[in-house]
C-alpha positions as CSV (number, residue, x, y, z in Angstrom):
1,M,0.3,-0.4,0.2
2,A,2.9,1.6,1.1
3,H,4.4,1.9,-2.5
4,V,1.6,2.6,-4.4
5,S,1.1,5.6,-2.3
6,A,4.5,7.1,-3.1
7,V,3.8,6.2,-6.8
8,K,0.9,7.8,-6.8
9,V,2.3,11.0,-5.3
10,L,5.3,11.2,-7.3
11,A,2.7,10.7,-10.8
12,T,0.8,13.6,-8.8
13,K,4.0,16.1,-8.9
14,S,5.1,15.0,-12.1
15,G,2.2,15.6,-13.6
16,I,2.1,19.3,-12.4
17,L,5.5,20.0,-13.0
18,D,4.8,18.9,-16.5
19,A,1.3,21.0,-16.8
20,A,3.4,24.4,-15.2
21,K,5.9,23.6,-18.2
22,Q,3.5,23.6,-21.1
23,I,1.9,26.4,-19.2
24,L,5.1,28.2,-18.9
25,Q,5.7,27.6,-22.8
26,T,2.7,29.0,-23.9
27,Q,2.0,32.0,-21.4
28,G,5.2,33.0,-19.5
29,Y,5.9,33.3,-16.0
30,S,3.1,36.1,-16.1
31,G,0.3,33.8,-17.0
32,L,1.3,31.3,-15.5
33,T,-1.0,30.3,-11.7
34,T,-1.6,27.4,-9.4
35,R,-5.2,27.7,-10.6
36,N,-4.4,27.4,-14.4
37,V,-1.5,24.6,-13.2
38,A,-4.0,22.5,-11.1
39,A,-7.0,22.6,-13.9
40,K,-3.8,21.9,-16.8
41,A,-3.0,19.0,-14.5
42,G,-6.5,17.5,-13.4
43,V,-6.0,17.6,-9.8
44,P,-7.4,20.2,-7.3
45,L,-5.8,23.4,-6.4
46,S,-4.6,22.0,-2.8
47,Q,-2.5,19.7,-4.6
48,I,0.0,22.3,-5.5
49,Q,0.2,23.7,-1.9
50,Y,0.7,20.4,-1.0
51,H,3.4,19.7,-2.3
52,F,5.1,23.0,-3.8
53,G,3.9,25.6,-1.1
54,S,3.4,27.9,-3.6
55,K,3.3,29.5,-6.9
56,E,7.2,29.8,-6.7
57,G,7.9,26.6,-4.7
58,M,5.9,24.4,-8.1
59,L,8.4,26.8,-10.7
60,L,11.9,26.3,-8.6
61,A,11.0,22.2,-8.4
62,L,10.4,22.3,-11.8
63,F,13.4,24.3,-12.6
64,E,16.0,22.2,-10.1
65,F,14.4,18.8,-12.2
66,M,15.4,19.7,-15.3
67,N,18.7,21.7,-15.3
68,T,20.0,18.2,-13.0
69,Q,19.0,16.0,-16.1
70,L,20.8,18.5,-18.4
71,L,23.6,19.0,-16.6
72,D,23.9,14.4,-15.9
73,R,23.7,15.0,-19.6
74,Q,26.6,17.8,-20.5
75,D,29.1,16.1,-17.0
76,A,28.1,12.6,-19.2
77,M,29.2,14.0,-22.7
78,F,32.3,15.9,-21.2
79,N,34.0,13.7,-20.0
80,E,33.5,11.1,-22.3
81,Q,36.6,10.0,-24.2
82,S,36.0,8.9,-27.2
83,L,35.1,12.4,-28.2
84,T,36.9,15.0,-29.1
85,L,36.5,18.5,-28.0
86,S,34.7,19.7,-31.4
87,Q,32.7,16.7,-31.4
88,Q,31.6,17.7,-28.0
89,W,31.2,21.1,-29.5
90,D,28.6,19.7,-32.1
91,L,27.6,17.8,-29.7
92,A,26.2,20.5,-27.7
93,C,24.9,22.3,-30.7
94,D,22.8,19.1,-31.2
95,Y,21.5,19.7,-27.6
96,L,20.4,22.8,-27.8
97,D,17.9,22.3,-30.4
98,A,16.6,19.6,-28.1
99,D,16.3,22.0,-24.7
100,I,14.1,24.3,-27.5
101,D,12.0,21.3,-28.0
102,S,11.6,19.9,-24.4
103,G,10.9,23.6,-22.9
104,Y,14.2,23.8,-20.8
105,V,15.2,27.0,-22.4
106,R,11.5,29.0,-22.0
107,V,12.1,27.7,-18.7
108,L,15.5,28.8,-18.0
109,Q,15.1,32.3,-19.9
110,E,11.0,32.9,-17.9
111,L,13.0,32.2,-14.4
112,M,15.9,34.2,-15.7
113,A,13.9,37.4,-15.9
114,A,11.7,36.6,-12.9
115,G,14.9,36.0,-11.0
116,W,15.7,40.1,-11.6
117,S,12.7,40.5,-9.1
118,N,12.4,37.5,-7.2
119,P,15.2,37.1,-4.6
120,G,14.7,33.4,-4.4
121,I,14.3,32.5,-7.8
122,G,17.1,34.6,-8.8
123,K,19.5,32.3,-6.3
124,V,18.2,29.1,-7.9
125,V,18.6,30.1,-11.5
126,C,22.4,31.4,-10.2
127,E,23.3,28.5,-8.7
128,G,22.1,26.3,-11.8
129,I,24.2,28.5,-13.9
130,L,26.8,28.1,-11.8
131,S,26.9,24.7,-12.2
132,W,27.1,24.6,-15.8
133,N,29.6,27.4,-15.9
134,K,32.1,25.0,-13.9
135,L,31.5,22.0,-16.2
136,L,32.9,24.5,-18.8
137,T,35.6,26.4,-17.3
138,D,36.9,22.5,-16.2
139,L,36.6,21.5,-19.6
140,A,38.4,24.5,-20.7
141,E,41.2,23.6,-18.5
142,K,41.5,20.6,-20.5
143,A,41.5,22.1,-23.5
144,L,44.3,24.6,-22.2
145,Q,46.2,21.0,-21.3
146,S,45.6,19.8,-24.6
147,F,46.6,22.8,-26.9
148,G,49.5,24.5,-24.9
149,T,47.1,28.0,-25.2
150,L,43.8,29.5,-25.5
151,G,45.0,32.7,-26.6
152,P,44.3,35.7,-24.7
153,F,41.8,33.7,-23.2
154,T,41.7,32.1,-19.8
155,P,39.8,28.6,-19.3
156,Q,37.3,31.2,-17.1
157,D,37.0,33.9,-19.8
158,L,35.9,31.2,-22.1
159,A,33.1,29.2,-19.9
160,A,32.1,33.0,-19.5
161,L,32.0,33.8,-23.4
162,V,30.7,29.8,-24.2
163,G,28.0,30.4,-21.4
164,S,26.9,33.9,-22.5
165,A,26.5,33.0,-26.2
166,F,24.8,30.1,-25.4
167,I,21.8,31.7,-23.2
168,G,22.4,34.4,-25.7
169,A,21.4,32.4,-28.6
170,E,18.5,30.9,-26.8
171,S,17.2,34.0,-25.8
172,R,16.9,35.7,-29.7
173,L,15.9,32.6,-30.6
174,L,12.5,32.7,-28.8
175,L,12.2,36.0,-30.3
176,G,12.5,34.8,-33.4
177,L,15.1,36.2,-34.7
178,E,16.9,33.5,-36.5
179,D,13.9,33.7,-38.4
180,Q,14.7,37.5,-39.3
181,G,18.1,36.7,-40.6
182,V,20.0,36.4,-37.8
183,S,23.0,33.7,-38.0
184,L,22.1,31.5,-34.4
185,R,22.5,28.1,-34.9
186,H,24.8,28.3,-37.9
187,S,27.1,31.1,-35.8
188,L,27.4,28.5,-32.6
189,R,27.8,25.3,-34.8
190,R,30.7,27.6,-37.3
191,F,32.9,27.7,-34.2
192,G,33.5,24.2,-33.9
193,D,35.5,24.8,-36.6
194,I,37.9,27.2,-34.4
195,I,38.5,24.1,-32.2
196,R,38.8,21.5,-35.3
197,I,41.8,24.4,-36.4
198,F,43.4,23.9,-33.1
199,E,43.4,20.1,-32.8
200,D,45.0,19.7,-36.0
201,Q,47.6,22.1,-34.9
202,A,47.6,20.1,-31.6
203,N,48.0,16.3,-33.3
204,R,50.9,18.0,-36.1
205,G,52.7,19.4,-33.4
206,K,52.8,15.2,-32.3
207,Y,54.9,14.7,-35.1
């Protein structure tokens, strides 16, 4: 009986979070209420307060759940020894499309904006971005060891620039600027060509 109850609780929480994600994607943070989430999930309004406490608690739970999945995915990719750095970059660009389709990008962008005036949301979103920044910094440090140089950049510089490039591209994609001729996905992928130049130079230096 206890197992059945636990499964039911998990299903209810998952249903609420999925409903919140769908509403964020279509109506944004300003259009999301606990009432319309409850209606979308087909549960009493009291269930949201019971499981998450508030609209803020529900959204932070959604962000933490989705962000943890992405960090685990990125960590596995960056530690995959069979992939070159340029191949990892190509895969990261593939992930961008997947993250837009999954709704993660919209959730992140909505909560970033909400975090400007809501310290609780801002704190959690900053922690998530800092975790991603650490993964990027570690990767840049590995690149420095492999290539011997990153030009004028430190690993911290590159991590900041790469993170900003992806988050900025995500924001512009959501605004539809790519449909108006602004190169976003293509430009990000071309950076992989720069990495390949460094890889070729490093490989030639070995012989």
